[in-house]
C-alpha positions as CSV (number, residue, x, y, z in Angstrom):
1,E,64.6,114.6,140.7
2,I,66.3,114.2,137.1
3,V,69.3,112.8,135.5
4,T,71.5,111.6,133.7
5,S,74.2,110.7,131.8
6,Q,76.0,107.6,131.2
7,E,79.1,106.0,128.9
8,P,81.0,103.3,130.2
9,Q,84.9,104.3,131.3
10,D,88.3,102.4,132.3
11,A,90.1,104.1,134.6
12,D,93.3,102.2,135.1
13,T,96.4,104.1,135.0
14,S,96.6,101.6,131.5
15,I,93.8,103.0,129.5
16,T,93.2,103.3,126.3
17,P,91.0,105.3,123.9
18,A,89.0,102.3,123.3
19,E,88.5,101.5,126.7
20,F,87.9,104.8,128.3
21,A,84.1,105.4,128.6
22,P,82.3,106.6,131.8
23,V,78.9,105.7,133.2
24,V,77.4,108.9,134.5
25,T,74.0,109.3,136.4
26,A,73.1,112.2,138.7
27,T,70.2,113.3,140.9
28,C,69.5,116.5,141.7
29,R,67.8,116.3,145.5
30,Q,67.8,119.0,148.1
31,G,69.5,121.7,146.3
32,L,72.5,119.5,145.5
33,M,73.5,117.4,142.2
34,T,75.0,114.4,143.2
35,I,76.6,113.1,139.7
36,T,78.0,109.4,140.1
37,V,80.7,107.8,137.8
38,Q,80.9,104.6,137.8
39,T,84.0,102.5,135.6
40,A,84.9,98.9,134.8
41,Q,88.4,99.6,136.3
42,P,89.5,100.5,139.4
43,F,89.6,104.9,138.3
44,Y,92.3,107.2,139.3
45,G,91.2,109.7,137.2
46,T,89.6,113.2,138.0
47,I,86.0,114.9,137.8
48,H,85.4,118.2,138.0
49,P,83.2,121.2,135.7
50,S,85.3,122.2,132.6
51,S,85.7,126.0,133.6
52,L,86.9,125.2,137.4
53,R,89.3,122.6,138.8
54,T,89.7,123.8,142.0
55,S,88.2,122.5,145.7
56,P,85.5,121.8,146.6
57,C,84.2,121.6,143.0
58,I,86.8,118.6,142.2
59,K,87.0,115.3,142.9
60,D,90.0,112.3,142.4
61,G,89.6,108.9,142.1
62,I,91.0,106.3,144.8
63,G,91.3,103.3,142.9
64,S,87.4,102.8,143.2
65,N,84.9,101.6,140.5
66,S,82.1,104.1,141.3
67,T,83.0,107.4,141.8
68,Q,80.8,110.1,143.5
69,I,80.7,114.2,143.6
70,S,78.2,116.8,144.4
71,F,77.7,120.5,143.6
72,N,75.4,123.1,145.2
73,M,72.8,124.0,143.2
74,I,72.1,127.2,144.5
75,A,75.2,128.7,145.1
76,I,76.3,132.0,143.6
77,P,79.4,132.6,141.4
78,S,80.3,135.0,144.8
79,D,80.1,131.8,146.9
80,P,83.4,129.8,148.1
81,D,81.2,127.0,146.9
82,Y,79.9,128.0,143.2
83,C,80.7,125.1,141.0
84,G,79.7,126.4,138.0
85,V,75.9,125.4,138.0
86,S,73.9,127.5,135.4
87,F,70.2,128.4,135.7
88,N,68.3,128.6,132.6
89,N,65.3,131.3,133.3
90,R,62.8,130.6,130.4
91,T,63.0,126.4,131.0
92,G,64.3,126.6,134.9
93,D,66.4,124.0,134.4
94,K,69.8,124.1,136.0
95,S,73.0,122.3,134.1
96,V,76.9,121.9,134.7
97,Q,79.3,120.9,132.2
98,I,82.1,118.5,133.7
99,A,85.1,116.5,133.0
100,V,86.0,112.9,133.4
101,R,89.4,112.8,133.1
102,A,91.3,109.6,133.2
103,H,94.7,111.2,134.7
104,R,94.6,113.3,137.5
105,T,97.0,116.3,136.0
106,L,97.1,115.6,132.3
107,E,94.4,116.1,129.2
108,L,94.0,113.7,127.6
109,A,92.7,113.2,124.1
110,E,90.2,110.5,125.2
111,D,88.7,112.5,128.0
112,K,85.1,112.7,127.8
113,Q,83.1,115.9,128.8
114,Y,79.2,116.1,129.8
115,V,76.3,118.6,130.5
116,V,74.1,117.6,133.2
117,T,71.3,118.7,133.6
118,C,68.2,119.0,136.3
119,G,65.2,120.4,135.4
120,K,61.2,119.3,135.4
121,A,62.2,116.7,132.5
122,G,64.8,114.6,133.0
123,F,65.5,110.8,133.0
124,R,65.7,109.1,136.4
125,N,67.8,105.5,136.1
126,N,65.9,103.0,137.3
127,R,68.5,100.1,136.5
128,N,71.3,101.0,138.7
129,N,72.8,97.8,139.5
130,D,73.1,97.5,135.6
131,T,76.1,98.8,133.6
132,W,75.9,99.3,129.8
133,T,78.1,100.8,127.5
134,V,76.7,103.5,124.8
135,R,79.8,104.6,122.6
136,M,79.7,107.5,120.4
137,G,82.4,108.1,117.7
138,F,82.8,110.0,113.8
139,Y,83.7,108.1,111.5
140,V,85.0,108.5,107.6
141,G,83.5,105.6,106.2
142,E,84.6,102.6,108.8
143,R,87.5,104.4,110.2
144,P,87.1,106.1,113.6
145,V,88.6,109.5,113.9
146,A,89.7,111.8,116.9
147,E,89.8,114.4,114.2
148,V,88.1,116.1,111.7
149,I,88.3,118.8,109.0
150,Y,86.3,121.7,109.3
151,G,83.7,122.1,105.9
152,R,83.5,118.4,105.2
153,A,81.0,115.5,105.9
154,Y,81.6,113.2,108.4
155,T,78.9,110.1,110.4
156,L,78.5,109.7,113.6
157,R,77.6,106.8,115.0
158,V,76.2,105.7,118.2
159,E,76.4,102.1,119.6
160,L,74.7,100.2,121.9
161,S,77.4,97.2,123.3
162,K,77.0,94.6,125.7
163,S,73.1,94.8,125.8
164,P,71.8,92.6,123.4
165,E,68.1,92.8,124.9
166,F,67.7,96.2,124.5
167,A,67.4,99.1,121.3
168,I,68.1,102.4,120.9
169,R,66.7,105.3,120.4
170,V,68.8,108.7,119.8
171,R,67.4,112.2,120.7
172,S,68.2,115.7,121.8
173,C,71.5,116.0,120.4
174,F,73.4,119.5,121.0
175,S,77.1,120.6,120.8
176,F,78.9,123.1,123.0
177,G,82.1,124.6,123.5
178,I,84.3,125.5,126.3
179,N,82.2,128.5,127.3
180,N,79.1,126.2,127.5
181,T,78.0,127.8,124.1
182,A,75.6,124.8,122.8
183,V,73.9,124.7,119.3
184,P,71.0,121.9,118.8
185,L,71.5,119.4,116.7
186,V,68.1,116.7,117.3
187,D,65.1,117.5,119.6
188,D,63.6,115.5,122.2
189,N,61.5,114.1,119.1
190,G,64.7,112.6,117.3
191,C,63.9,115.1,114.5
192,P,67.3,116.5,113.2
193,E,68.1,120.3,112.7
194,R,67.8,120.7,109.3
195,G,70.7,121.4,106.8
196,V,73.3,120.5,110.1
197,I,72.4,116.5,110.4
198,S,70.3,114.2,108.9
199,R,68.3,111.6,110.4
200,W,69.4,108.7,112.0
201,A,69.4,105.4,110.9
202,Y,69.2,102.6,112.5
203,T,70.5,99.0,111.8
204,A,68.5,95.7,111.7
205,N,68.8,95.1,115.5
206,N,68.5,98.8,116.5
207,Q,71.8,98.9,118.4
208,I,74.1,100.9,116.3
209,A,72.4,104.5,115.0
210,E,74.5,106.4,112.5
211,A,73.6,110.4,111.4
212,T,75.6,112.2,108.7
213,I,77.2,115.6,109.4
214,Y,76.2,117.2,106.6
215,S,79.6,120.1,107.1
216,M,81.9,120.0,110.1
217,F,81.7,123.0,112.3
218,R,83.4,124.6,115.4
219,F,82.6,127.6,117.8
220,Q,85.3,130.4,117.4
221,D,86.5,130.0,121.1
222,S,88.0,126.3,120.6
223,K,89.2,124.1,118.3
224,R,87.3,121.7,120.8
225,L,84.3,120.0,119.8
226,N,82.0,118.4,122.1
227,F,79.1,116.5,121.3
228,Q,76.1,114.6,123.5
229,C,73.2,112.7,122.9
230,D,70.3,111.3,125.1
231,V,70.3,107.8,124.1
232,L,67.1,105.9,125.0
233,L,67.5,102.2,126.0
234,C,64.4,100.0,125.4
235,Q,62.5,96.9,124.6
236,E,63.0,96.6,120.5
237,D,59.6,96.2,120.0
238,K,58.4,98.9,122.8
239,C,60.9,101.9,120.7
240,P,59.1,104.7,120.2
241,N,60.0,106.1,116.0
242,P,60.2,110.1,115.9
243,K,57.8,111.8,114.0
244,C,59.5,114.2,112.0
245,D,57.5,114.8,109.1
246,S,54.5,117.1,110.7
247,V,57.2,118.8,112.5
248,P,59.7,120.9,111.3
249,A,63.1,120.2,112.7
250,P,64.3,123.5,113.4
251,I,61.2,123.6,116.0
252,I,62.6,122.2,119.4
253,A,60.9,123.9,121.8
254,I,57.8,121.3,121.2
255,P,55.9,119.6,124.3
256,Q,57.8,116.7,124.7
257,R,56.1,113.2,125.5
258,Q,55.9,112.4,129.1
259,R,58.0,109.7,130.1
260,D,57.7,106.6,131.3
261,T,59.4,106.2,135.1
262,N,60.4,102.6,134.1
263,D,62.6,104.2,130.8
264,T,65.8,104.4,130.9
265,S,68.7,107.0,129.4
266,V,71.9,107.4,129.2
267,L,74.2,110.1,127.5
268,A,76.7,109.4,125.1
269,A,79.6,112.3,124.4
270,V,82.4,112.4,122.1
271,T,85.0,115.5,121.6
272,V,87.1,116.1,118.6
273,S,89.4,118.4,117.2
274,V,87.9,120.5,114.0
275,L,91.2,121.3,112.5
276,D,91.4,123.9,109.6
277,P,91.2,122.3,105.4
278,G,94.6,121.5,104.5
279,D,96.0,120.0,108.1
280,K,96.5,116.7,108.3
281,P,94.6,114.5,110.4
282,E,97.0,113.1,113.0
283,L,95.1,110.9,115.2
284,L,92.9,107.7,114.5
285,V,90.9,106.2,117.6
286,D,91.3,102.9,117.4
287,Y,88.1,101.1,118.9
288,D,87.7,97.2,118.0
289,N,88.1,97.4,114.5
290,Q,91.6,98.7,114.8
291,C,93.6,97.7,111.5
292,T,97.2,96.7,112.3
293,G,99.9,95.2,109.6
294,I,99.4,96.1,106.4
295,C,96.5,98.4,105.1
296,P,94.2,98.3,103.5
297,K,93.3,94.5,103.8
298,W,93.3,94.4,99.9
299,I,96.6,95.1,99.5
300,L,98.0,92.1,101.5
301,W,95.6,89.7,99.5
302,L,96.5,90.8,96.4
303,A,100.3,90.5,97.2
304,I,99.6,87.0,98.1
305,V,98.0,86.6,94.8
306,L,100.7,87.9,92.7
307,G,103.5,86.0,94.9
308,V,101.5,82.4,94.3
309,L,101.5,84.0,90.2
310,F,104.9,83.9,90.4
311,L,106.1,81.4,91.9
312,L,103.5,79.1,89.4
313,M,105.4,81.2,86.5
314,L,108.6,80.6,87.6
315,L,108.1,76.2,88.0
316,V,106.8,76.4,84.3
317,N,109.7,78.7,83.1
318,L,111.9,75.6,84.8
319,F,110.2,73.3,83.2
320,L,110.0,74.8,80.0
321,C,113.7,75.3,79.8
322,S,114.7,72.1,81.0
323,A,112.6,70.4,78.1
324,L,114.0,72.7,75.9
325,T,117.9,71.6,77.5
326,C,116.9,67.9,77.1
327,T,115.2,68.4,73.0
328,C,118.7,70.4,71.9
329,T,120.8,67.7,73.5
330,R,119.3,64.6,72.0
331,T,119.3,66.8,68.2
332,E,123.0,66.9,69.1
333,L,123.8,63.4,69.2
334,I,122.0,62.6,65.9
335,E,123.5,65.5,63.7
336,K,126.9,64.5,65.1
337,E,128.2,61.4,62.7
338,P,131.2,59.6,63.9
339,S,134.8,60.6,62.3
340,V,137.6,58.6,62.0
341,L,140.3,60.4,63.6
342,E,142.9,61.1,61.4
343,D,146.5,60.3,61.9
344,Y,148.9,63.0,62.5
345,D,151.2,64.1,59.6
346,P,154.3,65.8,60.8
347,Y,154.4,67.7,57.5
348,R,151.2,69.2,57.1
349,S,152.4,72.0,58.6
350,W,155.6,71.8,56.9
351,A,156.3,74.1,54.1
352,G,158.9,75.5,50.9
353,S,159.8,71.5,49.7
354,Q,161.2,71.5,46.4
355,Y,157.8,70.1,45.2
356,G,155.9,73.2,45.7
357,G,155.2,72.3,49.5
358,S,152.2,70.2,48.3
359,R,152.0,66.4,48.8
360,Y,149.5,63.8,47.5
361,S,148.5,60.4,47.9
362,L,149.5,58.3,44.8
363,N,146.0,56.8,44.9
364,G,144.8,59.3,42.9
365,G,142.8,61.1,45.5
366,N,143.0,65.1,46.3
367,K,143.8,64.0,49.7
368,P,147.1,64.6,51.2
369,I,149.1,61.9,52.6
370,Y,148.4,61.8,56.3
371,S,150.6,58.2,57.2
372,M,153.5,56.9,55.6
373,S,152.8,52.9,53.9
374,A,155.7,50.0,54.0
375,E,155.9,46.8,51.5
376,S,158.0,43.8,51.7
377,N,159.3,42.5,48.3
378,G,161.3,39.9,48.8
379,G,164.1,40.5,51.3
380,S,164.3,44.0,50.9
381,D,161.9,46.8,52.5
382,H,161.1,49.9,50.5
383,Y,160.1,52.9,52.3
384,A,158.7,56.0,51.5
385,T,161.1,58.4,52.3
386,V,160.8,62.4,52.2
387,P,163.5,64.4,50.1
388,S,165.0,66.5,52.1
389,R,167.6,69.5,51.6
390,H,170.4,68.0,53.2
391,S,170.0,64.2,51.4
392,P,169.3,63.6,48.1
393,S,166.7,61.1,46.9
394,R,167.5,57.4,46.8
395,P,167.1,56.8,42.1
396,G,165.6,53.5,41.9
397,S,162.6,53.8,44.5
398,R,159.3,52.0,43.0
399,Y,155.9,52.6,44.4
400,S,152.5,51.5,44.2
401,N,150.5,53.3,41.5
402,S,146.5,53.2,42.2
403,N,146.6,50.1,39.9
404,G,148.6,48.8,41.9
405,N,151.4,47.8,39.8
406,R,154.9,49.2,40.6
407,Q,156.7,51.7,38.7
408,G,160.4,53.2,38.9
409,Q,160.5,56.8,39.2
410,G,164.4,57.4,37.5
411,G,165.5,60.1,40.2
412,S,162.0,60.7,41.8
413,P,161.0,59.0,44.8
414,Y,157.4,60.1,44.5
415,S,154.6,59.5,42.4
416,H,153.7,62.5,40.3
417,N,150.2,61.3,39.0
418,R,147.6,63.1,40.9
419,K,144.7,64.5,40.0
420,L,144.3,68.1,39.5
């Protein structure tokens, strides 16, 4: 009796890549390999061997949370009930690669593929009533990716959620293509393949494990690459630590430790597309840390800070402009002295007088005359008149000089006592 695999799934028609994580378990009895797929939501997808999609090797979901399918392990390729179960002559194990798809007819990026093995060495799941979410994915920094570039380094992360009482240990990892071509990455002791993958590093709570793929590889027959790891669930203080110092990493066929029947193991799997260098990845797997809006976040905060600084500078400029305007206004009022409005001189623009076109005040100033003056002497009035070309001047007119004395000007109506 052997086992299995796990990875939770949401099987609704509205399933998103982050939700689709099927929980797969298997038992092998009396020549039959029975595989059970458990989902958190009703499952309407399909289960079938990766290389076959015909009856009786296919099972469609009918909306339940548990879907089961059985394969004949003793059938040969010529038998009608043969479903792709292969036999390993060296180990005596029988295995099959299955696909768990979210849609019955379409192949989606979130579909999962597993290799289920029945043999002498295996895990038996004794906690069928419990459901754990074990998620595996490739990351660049903290960003999950569904497409990787050939030859570049990536972080492979395995994460346990919804089970705070358990810790994890990652072992027995391998990669395989569409033709069951497998490459071991981590042995059953948790020791990595040298030059391909680093040792697993665990977080403080032992619920997240990370390893680095030094250079992404691929198979010649396909650009789709599948990764699968056996994840042991254990109590944090009872989780075995891998001892790889004395064991060369390339040696995979080493004696395995005897597994306790109470051990719980699940299979974590992920499928990625391997692109050529120069190709631009287009798909992103958006999990819980999906970046929405403006990304990265520091750009948003930088924009906010710059906006606040701009508003402050605008307020300071308005204040300074107002202060300068008030100061300039007060200065103009102080510097501008009151002036006496000068009377209008109708002759200011007059040109061509018989005196050379210029008139001056009789008080000895250099200012031109702006108003006429009148004096009363006895019963006769004397006015200053302006000679014109058409009327002769009045002889005997008298005008006041600067000393207040009257003087007569024979034949001349104006005083010529002016300062030059």
